[in-house]
NURO-435330 format. One record per atom (N, C-alpha, C): z, x, y; residue in one letter. Coordinates in steps of 0.02 Angstrom, whole numbers, plus 32768, in hexadecimal, padded with zeros to 4 digits. Last residue first. Layout:
residues N
ZXYa/...
//
This chain:
residues 418
DF94180B342Bp/DF59181E3403p/DF70184333C4p/E00517823438n/DFFA17CA343Dn/DFBD17DC3412n/DFDB16E53482p/DFEA170E3447p/DFDD17583454p/E01F16C63529p/DFE816CA34F9p/DFFC16F234BBp/E0AC165D3547d/E089169C3551d/E05416A2351Bd/E0E615E53527n/E0E515FA356En/E0C916403579n/E0F616193485v/E10C15E634B3v/E10D160334FAv/E095163833F0a/E0AF164D3431a/E0C21611345Ca/E0C6161B3349e/E09C16083381e/E0BD161C33C3e/E0C0166132AFv/E0E9165F32EBv/E0BC16533327v/E0C3163D3205y/E099163D3240y/E0C71636327Dy/E0E31683316Bv/E102166D31A9v/E0D1167531E2v/E0DF166030C0y/E0B8167730F9y/E0D616593139y/E1291690302Fi/E1341666306Ai/E10F168530A4i/E0F516962F87t/E0F216B42FCAt/E0FF167F2FFFt/E14816AE2EEAa/E12216852F18a/E12616A42F5Da/E14B17042E4Ad/E15816FF2E92d/E12D16CA2EB4d/E18116BB2DACs/E15616E52DD5s/E16516D82E1Fs/E23016AE2D7Ct/E1EC16952D83t/E1C116CA2DA5t/E2A816E42D04e/E28A16EA2D46e/E24316CE2D45e/E33D16AE2CAEr/E2F416B92CB0r/E2DC16BB2CF8r/E3C4168E2CA7g/E3B016D32CB2g/E36616E12CB4g/E3F1160D2CA1s/E3F316332C62s/E3D716792C6As/E3D815DF2D21h/E41D15E32D0Ah/E423160E2CCCh/E34F16432D65t/E36D16082D46t/E3B516162D30t/E31016752DFBl/E336168E2DC2l/E35C16532DA4l/E27416712E4Ew/E2AF164D2E36w/E2CD16722DFBw/E23D16D72EDAr/E23616BB2E97r/E27516952E85r/E1DD17032F6Df/E21C16F32F4Af/E20A16DA2F04f/E19C17612FFAt/E19617422FB8t/E1DB17342F9Bt/E156174C30A0f/E185176A3071f/E17F1745302Ef/E0F5176E3134s/E102174A30F6s/E138176F30CFs/E0B2174D31D9t/E0D1177831A7t/E0DB174F3168t/E05716FD321Bm/E0741735323Em/E0921767320Dm/DFC016BD31D8p/E00816C631D2p/E020170431F6p/DF4C1675324Be/DF5B16A9321Be/DFA616B13215e/DF3C161B32AFn/DF15160F3272n/DF201645323En/DF841644331Ct/DF9E160B32F7t/DF7715FF32B6t/DFAB16EF3332a/DF7716BC3332a/DF8D16823305a/E05A1706335Bg/E019171B3343g/DFE716E33349g/E0F617503391n/E0C917183386n/E0861733336Fn/E190177D33D2q/E16317863399q/E13817483391q/E1F0177A3433d/E1AA177C3449d/E17A17893410d/E26017C033BFk/E25717A53402k/E20F17B13419k/E23517963314g/E24A17C53347g/E23C17A7338Cg/E26D16FF32C1p/E239172C32DBp/E257175E330Cp/E2D016E0323Cv/E2D416E73284v/E29E1717329Bv/E2EE167131B9y/E2C016A531D3y/E2C416A5321Fy/E364164F3141v/E35516493188v/E3271682319Cv/E36215F530A8v/E35D163530CAv/E34916283113v/E3B2159F3028i/E399159B306Di/E39A15E1308Bi/E3D915752FA4g/E3A715AA2FB0g/E38915A72FF5g/E438151F2F77r/E3FC15032F94r/E3C615372FA3r/E4A815632F4Bl/E47D15442F19l/E43B152C2F36l/E4CF16072F95g/E4CF15BE2F91g/E49C15A32F60g/E46F16932FCDd/E4AF16722FC4d/E4A416272FBBd/E3E816E12F73l/E40216BB2FABl/E445169B2F9Al/E3D717872F35a/E3E017402F28a/E3FE171E2F65a/E35D18012F54e/E3A017EA2F65e/E3A4179E2F5Be/E2FB18942F2Ap/E30B184D2F25p/E352183D2F39p/E30618C02FD9a/E2F218912FA5a/E2ED18B62F62a/E36A18C7306Fs/E34618E63037s/E33518B03004s/E3A7187D30CFl/E38A18BD30E4l/E36418E030ACl/E3CD17EB3112i/E3B4180530D2i/E38C184430E2i/E46217CF3170p/E41B17DF316Dp/E40917F93128p/E4D7174C3156r/E4C61792314Dr/E47A179C314Er/E54D16ED319Es/E50616ED3190s/E4ED1735318Fs/E5CF16F031C7r/E5C316FD3180r/E57A16F9316Dr/E5CA16D0324Ed/E5E31712323Ad/E5D2172331F3d/E52F167E3277a/E575167D3264a/E58916C13249a/E4C316BA32FAl/E4CE16A932B4l/E51916A932A6l/E47216AC3379d/E4BA16A43370d/E4C7168C3329d/E3F5170233CDi/E40C16E8338Di/E45816E6338Ai/E3C316C2346Cn/E3DA16FB3443n/E40016E33406n/E374165533F3y/E37616983411y/E39516943456y/E3D515CE33AEy/E39915ED33C8y/E3A8163233E6y/E44515DA3320h/E42E15C03360h/E3F015E63378h/E49615A1328Fv/E46915D232AEv/E44B15B232ECv/E4F0153D3269y/E4FB15813252y/E4CB15B4326Ey/E4D514C3329Ds/E51B14D53299s/E525151D3282s/E45014A53295d/E46914BC32D6d/E4B114D332D3d/E44014723214s/E42E14B73220s/E44A14D13262s/E4BA141B31BEd/E490141A31FAd/E4811461320Ed/E51314143157g/E4D214313149g/E4A2142F3184g/E58813E63183d/E56413BB3155d/E51F13D63145d/E61414543193s/E5CF144231A2s/E5B31413316Es/E68C148E3180d/E68E144C319Fd/E647143331AFd/E671150B314Ds/E69114DB3121s/E6911495313Ds/E5CB15413180p/E614153D3188p/E6311506315Dp/E54F158B3123f/E566154B313Bf/E5B2154D3144f/E4D716063138h/E51E15FA312Eh/E53115B7314Ch/E44B165230F1a/E46416183116a/E4AE160E3105a/E41C16FB3105h/E43C16C930DAh/E45516903107h/E38617203160y/E3CF171C315Cy/E3E416EB3125y/E2FF178D318Al/E31A17563161l/E366175A315Fl/E2A417B6321Dt/E2DC17C431EFt/E2EF178531CAt/E20517FE3258g/E23C17CF3257g/E26F17E03222g/E184183B31EBa/E19E1830322Fa/E1D417FA322Ca/E17018433165a/E1631880318Ca/E17C187931D3a/E1EE17FA30FAp/E1B717F4312Bp/E1AF18353152p/E210183E3055l/E224182A3098l/E1E7182230C6l/E21418002FADs/E1F8182E2FDFs/E20718123024s/E26917AC2F66t/E24E17E62F44t/E22818162F72t/E2F417482F67i/E2C217662F93i/E2AA17A72F73i/E31516C92EF9v/E31C17122F02v/E2E3172A2F2Ev/E37116392EDCa/E33616552EFEa/E343169F2F0Da/E3A815F72E47t/E3B916242E7Dt/E37916402E9Bt/E398154A2E1Ca/E38115902E16a/E39A15B82E52a/E40C14D52DDDp/E3E914F12E17p/E3D5153A2E0Ap/E3E5149B2D36y/E41214BB2D66y/E3EB14D12DA4y/E388146E2CDCg/E3B2143D2CFCg/E3E314592D2Fg/E32F14C72CA8d/E36F14C12C85d/E39E14912CA7d/E2BE14C62CFCg/E2BA14A62CBBg/E2FC149F2C97g/E30A14B32DA0v/E2D614CA2D73v/E2E014AB2D2Ev/E32014852E49l/E334147C2E04l/E2FB14922DD7l/E31814FF2ECFs/E2FD14C72EA9s/E32314C02E68s/E30715562F70g/E32615462F30g/E30615092F0Fg/E2D515682FEFl/E2B215892FB8l/E2CD15762F74l/E2BE1530308Bl/E2E1151D304Dl/E2B915373012l/E2CD15843121f/E2A2157830E9f/E2CC156930ABf/E2CD157A31C9y/E2FA15703191y/E2D1155B3155y/E2AE15E93253g/E29715B73222g/E2C515B531E7g/E2D116053302p/E2DC161032BBp/E2BD15D83290p/E26516303385t/E28915F93366t/E2931607331Bt/E20E168533C7d/E256168B33D6d/E280165333B6d/E182161833B9e/E19D165933CCe/E1E8165433DEe/E185159E3337t/E17515B3337Bt/E19C15F2338Ct/E13D15993292l/E175159D32C0l/E15A15AA3306l/E10B155931F9h/E0F51566323Eh/E1321563326Ch/E0F815913153y/E12415743186y/E10B158931CBy/E0B9157930AFs/E0AF159230F3s/E0DD156C3122s/E0CD15B23004k/E0D51581303Ak/E0C915A3307Dk/E0AB15BE2F53d/E0A615D92F97d/E0AE15A12FCBd/E12515802EDCt/E0E215862EF7t/E0E415A32F3Et/E18B15B62E50p/E182159B2E94p/E13B15A72EACp/E168158D2DA2a/E17215BE2DD8a/E16A159C2E1Ca/E1C2152F2D31i/E18615302D5Bi/E194155E2D97i/E1FF15432C94v/E20C15552CDAv/E1C915592CFFv/E24114F62C13q/E20014FB2C33q/E20C15072C7Eq/E2A015132B94e/E2A4151F2BDCe/E25F152B2BF8e/E2CE14A22B1Fn/E29714CE2B31n/E29714D62B7Dn/E377149F2AE7y/E34214862B12y/E30C14BB2B1Ay/E3EC14722A74l/E3BD14A62A85l/E38214872AAAl/E49514552A5Di/E45714382A76i/E42A14722A8Ci/E512143829ECv/E4EB146D2A0Bv/E4A714502A1Dv/E5AF13E529E8d/E56613E329E5d/E548141F2A08d/E64213FC2985a/E61F140129C4a/E5D413FF29B7a/E6E313CF2940a/E69B13DB293Aa/E67C13DE2980a/E77813F428E5a/E75713E02924a/E70E13F4291Da/E80313D32877s/E7C013EB2887s/E7AA13D328CCs/E87B13E627F7s/E86E13DB283Es/E82A13F82850s/E89014132775g/E86313DC2780g/E85513CC27C8g/E8D714852762n/E8FC1446275Cn/E8D114092769n/E87D14EB277Ca/E88D14DE2736a/E8B2149C272Da/E80E14B02800e/E84614D727E6e/E85514C3279Ee/E76714B82839r/E79914952811r/E7CF14C627F9r/E6E5149328A5a/E71A14C42897a/E753149F2874a/E637146D2899e/E67D14582893e/E6A914942887e/E59F144328F3y/E5C8146D28C8y/E611145728CCy/E4FB14002901r/E54313F7290Ar/E569142428DAr/E465140A2964f/E489140B2925f/E4D3140A2934f/E3C913D929B3t/E41213E029B1t/E42913EE296At/E33F13F82A22t/E35B13E929E0t/E3A613F529E2t/E2AF13D62A89n/E2F413EB2A80n/E30A13D92A39n/E21F13DA2AF3w/E23E13E32AB1w/E28813F22AB6w/E1C813C62B59s/E205139E2B5As/E22E13A72B1Bs/E15D141A2B38a/E18214262B76a/E1C514022B76a/E161144B2A88e/E14B14232AC0e/E178142D2AFDe/E14714ED2A3Ei/E16F14B22A49i/E156148D2A87i/E107155D29FAd/E0E215282A1Ed/E10914E82A25d/E1731580296Ee/E13C1591299Be/E121155329BDe/E228156A296Cp/E1E4155F2952p/E1B015732986p/E2A615E62970v/E28315B12995v/E23E15A82977v/E33116032915v/E2EB1616291Av/E2C415DB2936v/E3D216372938y/E3A515FD2937y/E35E16162942y/E457168028E9v/E416168E2907v/E3EC164F2900v/E50716792910l/E4CC166428EAl/E48E167E290Dl/E5B216A7290De/E56E16B22927e/E53A169928F5e/E64A16602944v/E6201675290Cv/E5D816772925v/E6DA168F29A5d/E69B166C299Bd/E6791687295Dd/E75016D329A9k/E74D169529D0k/E70A167129C8k/E7C81732294Ea/E782171E2957a/E77E16DA2979a/E847175E2931d/E83717512978d/E7EF173D2984d/E85417162894d/E875174128C4d/E861172D290Bd/E7B516CD2865m/E7F916E32857m/E813170E2890m/E73F165D2832l/E75A167D286El/E7A3168D2860l/E6B8166127BEl/E6FF165827CBl/E711167C280Cl/E618160827BAg/E643164227B4g/E68C163027C1g/E5C9159B2797i/E5AD15D027C2i/E5D6160F27BAi/E5AB153A270Av/E5DD1560272Fv/E5B915972757v/E54614A5270De/E55214EB26FAe/E586150C2727e/E52B1428273Fg/E560142F270Fg/E571147626FBg/E47D143D2757a/E4B914162765a/E4EB141D272Ca/E44714EA2741t/E43D14A1273Et/E480147F274Bt/E3FF1582277Cl/E4391559276Bl/E428150F276Dl/E37215D82735a/E39115B2276Ca/E3CB15892752a/E380167326E4i/E36F162C26DEi/E39516062714i/E33D171826F7a/E37116E72703a/E35616A026FDa/E2F9178D26E0d/E2EA175426B3d/E31E171C26BCd/E32F17E12742e/E2E717D42742e/E2D617972718e/E3C8179E278Al/E3A217CA275El/E35917B4275Bl/E428179B2812m/E3F0177527F6m/E3C517A527CDm/E4D917B52801p/E49617CC2813p/E46017A427F0p/E4D81709282Av/E4D1174D2845v/E4F7177C2816v/E47B167B27EAr/E4B716A327F2r/E4A516E8280Er/E40A16122846y/E41816422811y/E45A16652820y/E3AD157D2867v/E3E415A92877v/E3F515D32839v/E30B154728A4a/E33B1553286Ea/E37115822886a/E29A14C528DEg/E2B4150828DDg/E2E8150F28A6g/E2DD142228E0s/E2A4144D28EFs/E2BE149328F8s/E35213E628C6n/E31613C728A8n/E2D713ED28B8n/E3E014492898p/E3AE143628C9p/E370141828A7p/E45C13FA282Ca/E42E1431283Ca/E3FD141A2871a/E50713CA2835t/E4C013B82834t/E49813F52847t/E575141E2819i/E57613D72807i/E53013BC2803i/E59C14BA27E0l/E56614952801l/E56A144C27EAl/E640150327FAs/E60814EA27D1s/E5D714C327FBs/E6C4157027F4i/E68F15562820i/E654154227F5i/E76A157027DDn/E72D156D27B6n/E6F8154C27E2n/E7E515D72824l/E7B9159D282Bl/E77B15A527FFl/E88E1602280Ft/E84916122800t/E81F15D32804t/E8FD15DB289Aq/E8E815D52854q/E8A015ED284Dq/E94315CE2912d/E933161128F9d/E921161028AFd/E94A15502942n/E97F15642914n/E97415A928F6n/E8D9153A2989l/E918153929AEl/E95215512984l/E8481593296Cs/E87F156F294Bs/E8BE15732976s/E7A4158029A8y/E7E6159F29B2y/E81B15742991y/E6F915A929C2a/E72C158029A1a/E76E15A629A6a/E64E15B329FBp/E69615C02A02p/E6C0159029D8p/E5C2160029C6l/E5E115BF29C2l/E62D15C729C4l/E53E16512A05h/E585165C29F8h/E5A8161929FEh/E49D167329D2l/E4CA163D29E7l/E511164F29D4l/E40C16C529FEs/E44E16CE29E1s/E47D169929FEs/E367169529DAl/E39E16922A0Al/E3E0169929E4l/E2BB16BF29D5s/E2FA16B629B3s/E33316BA29E6s/E22416682A09q/E256169C2A0Fq/E293168C29E4q/E1C316032A14g/E1B6163D29EAg/E1E9167429EDg/E1E715CB2ABAs/E1C115C32A7Cs/E1BA16062A57s/E29115DB2AF1t/E24915DF2AFDt/E22515E22ABAt/E32815812B1Fi/E2FF15AC2AF4i/E2B715AD2B0Bi/E3D0156A2B44y/E38B15622B5By/E36115972B39y/E45B150D2B08f/E436154B2B0Af/E3EF153C2B1Ff/E4F914C52B14i/E4B214BE2B25i/E49315032B2Ai/E57B14772ABAl/E55C14B62AD1l/E51314AA2ADDl/E60B14122AD0s/E5C414182AC0s/E5A814572ADFs/E6AB14662AB0g/E68014342ACDg/E637143E2AB9g/E6FF14C12A6Eg/E6E214D42AAEg/E6B314A22ACCg/E74714A929FCt/E70514C729F4t/E6E314D52A36t/E7ED14B729BDl/E7C014A929F5l/E77D14CB29E9l/E84B146A2938p/E82914A32957p/E7FC148B298Fp/E8D613F82956a/E8941408293Aa/E8771446295Ba/E94813CF298Fh/E94F1404295Eh/E90C141B2943h/E920136829E3s/E93D13A42A01s/E94113DE29D0s/E880132129BCa/E8C8132529B0a/E8E3136829C9a/E80E12ED2A33v/E81C13212A02v/E868132529FAv/E79912742A64s/E7E012852A5Ds/E7E812B82A25s/E71C126E2ADAr/E72A127B2A94r/E77212942A8Er/E72811EC2B58p/E72412322B43p/E73412382AF9p/E6C1115C2B67a/E70311782B57a/E6FC11C02B42a/E64E11532BF0t/E65C11512BA8t/E6A011722B9Bt/E61C10ED2C7Bp/E63F11272C5Ep/E648111D2C13p/E57810BB2CA5a/E5B910A72C8Da/E5DC10E32C6Ea/E52611032D36v/E52B10F82CEEv/E57210DF2CDEv/E4B211202DB2c/E4F010FD2DA2c/E4F210EC2D58c/E45E11C12DA7g/E46911802DC4g/E4AD11632DB2g/E42712392D7Fr/E44712102D4Dr/E45511C92D66r/E3FA12882DE6d/E3CB12582DC9d/E3EA122B2D95d/E494128A2E4At/E45A12A92E2At/E42E12732E0Bt/E50212492E70s/E4D3125A2EA6s/E495127B2E8As/E53711C12E0Ay/E52A12082E13y/E4F812122E4Cy/E5B1114D2DF6c/E57211592E18c/E56A11A32E28c/E5EF10F72D70m/E5F711352D96m/E5B311462DB4m/E63510552D56e/E5FD10832D56e/E60E10C02D81e/E67C0FD62D5Bn/E68210062D25n/E64410332D20n/E6860F772DBDe/E6440F802D9Fe/E6460FAE2D63e/E7090F832DEBa/E6F80F4A2DC1a/E6B50F532D9Ea/E75110282DDCn/E72B0FF62E01n/E7130FBF2DD1n/E78E10852D8Dv/E7B910562DAFv/E792101F2DD4v/E73710992CEEt/E74810AB2D32t/E77410752D52t/E75210D32C48h/E746109B2C75h/E75A10B12CBBh/E789112A2BECg/E74411152BE4g/E73010DB2C10g/E82010ED2C14y/E802111B2BE3y/E7BB11032BD6y/E89210E72C9Cf/E85710CC2C7Af/E83811012C4Df/E94311032C8Cg/E90111182CA1g/E8CA10F52C7Ag/E9D610B52CD0d/E9AC10C82C98d/E96610D62CB0d/EA5010B12D21q/EA0F10C72D3Aq/E9E310E12D00q/EAD010952CFBg/EA9F105F2CF6g/EA5A10722D0Eg/EB3210F22CF5s/EB1F10DB2D38s/EAEF10A02D35s/EB5C11312C83g/EB6F10EB2C8Cg/EB5C10D02CCFg/EB2F11AC2C66t/EB6E11A92C8Bt/EB8611612C94t/EAB111A72C25l/EAED11AF2BFDl/EB2F11AE2C23l/EA2D11382C22e/EA5011672C4Ee/EA98116A2C34e/E9AE11242BA5p/E9F211152BBEp/EA0D114C2BEBp/E90B10FD2BC8v/E93511362BB5v/E97A11292BD0v/E8AE10712B88m/E8D710902BBBm/E8FC10CB2B9Dm/E81F100B2B6El/E84A10412B56l/E86D10622B91l/E81B0F592B89g/E8060F9D2B99g/E8370FD12B81g/E8450ED72B75g/E82D0EFC2B3Cg/E8150F422B4Bg/E8800E992BDBv/E83A0E872BCFv/E81B0EB12B98v/E8FF0ECF2BDEv/E8F90E872BD0v/E8B00E722BC3v/E8E80F702B8Bn/E9010F452BC0n/E8F00EFC2BB0n/E9210FD42B04r/E8EE0FA72B20r/E90E0F7C2B56r/E93F10862AEEt/E95310402AEBt/E91910162B06t/E94611232A97l/E92410F42AC3l/E94210AF2ABAl/E98A11CB2A93s/E98311872A78s/E960115C2AADs/E98A12452AD1d/E99312452A88d/E98B12002A6Ad/E98812632B58f/E949124F2B38f/E94E124D2AECf/E9EF127D2BABs/E9E512AD2B75s/E9A6129E2B4Es/EA1A12702C55f/E9EC125A2C20f/E9E812902BEBf/EA8612472CCFy/EA8112732C95y/EA5412522C60y/EACB12432D6Fi/EA93122D2D44i/EA8C12602D0Ci/EB4512762DA1d/EB2F12322DB2d/EAF912172D84d/EBCE12D12D89l/EB8C12C92D6Al/EB7512812D74l/EC4E12DD2DB3g/EC1A12E72DE5g/EBD412DF2DCAg/EC9F12D02D41p/EC9912972D70p/EC6412A02DA5p/EC9312FB2CAAy/EC7513192CE6y/EC6B12E02D19y/ECBB12BC2C3Al/ECE212F72C4Cl/ECC913162C8Dl/EC5E125B2C21l/EC9F12452C3Bl/ECCB12802C51l/EBED12A02BE9p/EBED12892C2Ep/EC3212772C4Ap/EBEA13312B98e/EC0A12F02B8Fe/EC1412D32BD5e/EB50138F2B86l/EB8D137D2BA9l/EBA813392B92l/EB15141B2B33q/EB0F13D32B38q/EB5213B82B52q/EAF514B62B87l/EB20148B2B60l/EB0B14422B68l/EAB6150F2BDAh/EA9E150C2B95h/EAC614DD2B6Ah/EAF715082C55f/EAB014F42C51f/EA9814EC2C0Af/EB7C152D2C67h/EB6E14EB2C4Bh/EB2414DD2C3Fh/EB8C15AB2CA2a/EBB715992C6Aa/EBA115592C46a/EB3115B02D0Ba/EB2B15E22CD5a/EB5315CD2C97a/EB6515492D5Bi/EB2215432D3Ei/EB1B15722D03i/EBE2157F2D7Eh/EBDE15402D59h/EB9A15392D37h/EBBA15F02DC7a/EBE215F92D8Aa/EBDE15BA2D5Fa/EB7B15B72E35e/EB5415DF2E07e/EB7815E82DC5e/EBB1150C2E4Cs/EBB715542E58s/EB8B15792E25s/EB5A147A2E86l/EB7A14A12E51l/EB7E14EB2E64l/EB7914032EFDa/EB5414412EF0a/EB7A146B2EBDa/EB84135A2EBFy/EB9D13922EE7y/EB7713D02ED2y/EB5412FE2E67n/EB5E12E82EACn/EB80131D2ED7n/EACB132A2DF9w/EB11132D2E0Cw/EB1813182E55w/EA6112FF2D77v/EA6812FE2DBFv/EAB312FA2DCFv/E9FD133A2CF0r/EA3F132D2D0Cr/EA3C132D2D58r/E9A6132D2C5Bf/E99F13282CA3f/E9E313132CC0f/E96813832BC8e/E99B135E2BEDe/E98A135E2C37e/E8E913AA2B94d/E921139C2B67d/E95713722B8Ad/E83F13972B9Di/E87C13932BC5i/E8B513802B97i/E7B913FF2B70a/E7E813CC2B5Aa/E82713D02B84a/E71614142BBFg/E752142C2B9Dg/E77E13F12B89g/E6C514182C41d/E6AF14222BFCd/E6EA143F2BD5d/E6C413AD2CCBl/E6EC13D92CA0l/E6CE13DC2C5Bl/E63D13AE2D41s/E663138E2D0Cs/E68A13C12CE4s/E5E413D92D9Eq/E62B13DB2DB1q/E65613B62D7Eq/E56613C32D71l/E57B14092D74l/E5C514102D87l/E555133B2D83e/E56413542D40e/E57D139C2D40e/E5A612EE2E09d/E572131E2DF6d/E586133B2DB3d/E5C9125D2E6Ff/E5D412882E36f/E59812B62E2Af/E5D712002ED4g/E5C712442EE7g/E5D012752EAEg/E66611942EABg/E61F11A62EB1g/E61611EE2EC6g/E6E511602EC2n/E6C1114E2E85n/E677115F2E89n/E6DB118D2F64f/E70011602F38f/E6D3114A2EFEf/E68F12322F5Bs/E69E11F42F7Es/E6C211C62F4Cs/E685129E2F09d/E67F12AA2F51d/E68A126C2F7Bd/E6DF12D62E7Bq/E6BB12A12E9Dq/E6BC12AF2EE8q/E6E4132C2DDFe/E6EC132D2E27e/E6C412F42E46e/E72F13012D49q/E6F112FC2D70q/E70112FD2DBAq/E7AA13032D08g/E76F131C2CE5g/E72F131B2D0Cg/E7F912732D48l/E7FF12B22D23l/E7BC12C42D03l/E821122D2DDFl/E7ED122F2DACl/E7F012732D89l/E89B11CA2E26v/E88B120E2E10v/E85812092DD8v/E893115B2EB4y/E89B11692E6Dy/E88911B12E60y/E8D210EC2F36g/E8A6111E2F1Ag/E8B411292ED0g/E97910DA2F7Dg/E93A10C12F62g/E91010FA2F46g/E9BA1133300Ep/E9C011082FD3p/E97D10ED2FBDp/E98F11DD3039q/E99211963049q/E99B116D300Aq/E9DB1276305Fi/E9BC124D302Bi/E9C61204303Ci/E9BB12C230FEa/E9E912A230CFa/E9C21278309Da/E95813543116k/E963130C3120k/E99212F130EBk/E93313D230FCt/E96113CA3134t/E9731381313Ft/E8D313D0309Bl/E91613E43087l/E94913DF30C0l/E85A13B430DBd/E87D137E30B9d/E8C5139030A8d/E857140F317Bg/E84213FF3137g/E86E13CB3117g/E8BF148631D5e/E88E145131D1e/E87A14473188e/E92214E531CAt/E91F14C03209t/E8EC14873207t/E99715273155l/E956150A3163l/E95814E331A5l/E9F915853121d/E9F7156F3167d/E9B11556317Bd/E99E15D2309Cl/E9DC15C730C1l/E9CE15B13108l/E96815CF2FF8v/E95315C7303Dv/E99015B13065v/E95316322F64s/E97C160A2F91s/E95B16062FD4s/E942165D2EB6d/E92616552EF9d/E957162A2F23d/E98716732E41v/E94616942E48v/E929168D2E8Ev/EA2016812DEFl/EA0016702E2Fl/E9BF16972E35l/EA30164A2D46a/EA2B16822D76a/EA07166B2DB5a/EA2C15E22CECg/EA6C15F62D06g/EA6B162E2D39g/E9A315CD2CD5n/E9CF15E32C9Fn/EA1016022CB8n/E98715DA2D7Cv/E96515D62D3Cv/E99115F52D07v/E9A2158A2E19y/E9BC15AF2DE0y/E98F15A52DA3y/E99A15882EC7h/E975157A2E89h/E98E15A82E52h/E9E215392F53w/E9E315712F24w/E9C0155B2EE3w/E9E315133003a/E9D415022FBEa/E9D215412F94a/EA2714CB309Bs/EA1415043071s/EA0914EC3029s/EA70148B3106r/EA28148530FDr/EA0C14C130D5r/EAFE14AA30F4p/EAD714C1312Ep/EA8C14C13123p/EAE2140330E3e/EAFF14333112e/EB18146E30EAe/EAA213DC306Fm/EA8A13C330AFm/EAA413EF30E8m/EA7A14472FECr/EAAF14313019r/EA901419305Br/EA4414512F45w/EA3214442F8Bw/EA70142C2FB1w/EA0614A22EB8v/EA42148F2EDCv/EA3114892F26v/E9B314912E24f/E9A814932E6Cf/E9E714792E8Ef/E98714E52D8Bg/E9B514BD2DB3g/E9A914C72DFDg/E94414EC2CEEt/E93614FB2D34t/E95F14CA2D5Et/E95A15302C53l/E97615022C83l/E96215192CC9l/E8F6153B2BBEh/E90B15552BFFh/E92D151D2C27h/E8CC15712B1El/E8EC153C2B44l/E90815592B85l/E82C15B92AF8k/E87415BF2B02k/E88D15822B2Ak/E7A415A42AF9g/E7C7159D2ABAg/E81215A22ABFg/E77C161D2B75v/E76815E22B50v/E78F15E02B0Ev/E7E216572BF5q/E7C716652BB3q/E7B916242B8Eq/E7AE16412C9El/E7DE16332C69l/E7BD163E2C25l/E79D167B2D41e/E781167B2CFFe/E7B916702CCCe/E77D16532DE8m/E7B016532DB3m/E78D164F2D70m/
//
């Protein structure tokens, strides 16, 4: 699903226990549905207790968080109804601010327009139907007040989200760009007026290293400084463009930031930070794997790279003997290799596809590839039976050099073939 940045969208989910079906709406239009489910969480009745966490997916109670699963945007409203809405109702009401007393089926309604304090001084978001189910703001439901991430971030105390007035322009949240030494980079800084007003885009702070320039960048251009106007956004324009000139010989851990603001004539404004990282990408290294005859091997080729995102593993040359397959994990699998590929005769899952040409990117974030030797394929144990190469493709589109995977196949119950 792709949504236009800078626009206000409503995404709605309708679920019926009977007949165990669900429908997904975006801006009042049906985009997906699943009918007559026989297994999975959607076939189970909702149990009392628990809580709803907005803006961050979680894989366990108050834990299992991952920064890649965080919302980068602003939530305007959150509604929960006690009956399944019709498509006509969703289309007619998704863009309206509701009066809760006029909608008896509306059980939970947050507009995030005001905050209150609880008895211990914590900030709360009022629930507008009068149910008393006010929401924690910048605080978790557990006594320790911490969010435990499955990534290197570890357990941290939550921070309150940045509040933006409903009438204020939107800037799209913090922006991250990855750069390399001595290069220029085109930066598109998004901004959008909810009132269709002209926006004045200005630089609040300038980067402390490198420099930004207006577009087009003239030969004698002078770098922008804090407080200067970048440009105006009018009509349907959704971003303003700058050129950032990267300094030479930046350090491996180098980064810099600057901040820009979008302001309407009535004074309403919103700001966003731009973060520029030096993308130091270390290429994969050669590896060797030892297998026994007629037995598949499972090779983990993926990795996190300099931009903090998982790299895509790309097979760049195929082995001269045997076959490579994309690894497929069934939805009910915990990643156990025996659940998706078995010994010879090969019983690969229906969705496990052979890799027949190169280059070809591997499925999934982990970059797991399955190598299956040919029947009775083996060789001398001190020499690789075959090899193939791969490289990493980063989130920002950079490619590394190739690494070679050497595969040794040992004979079982018969001598090596000459």
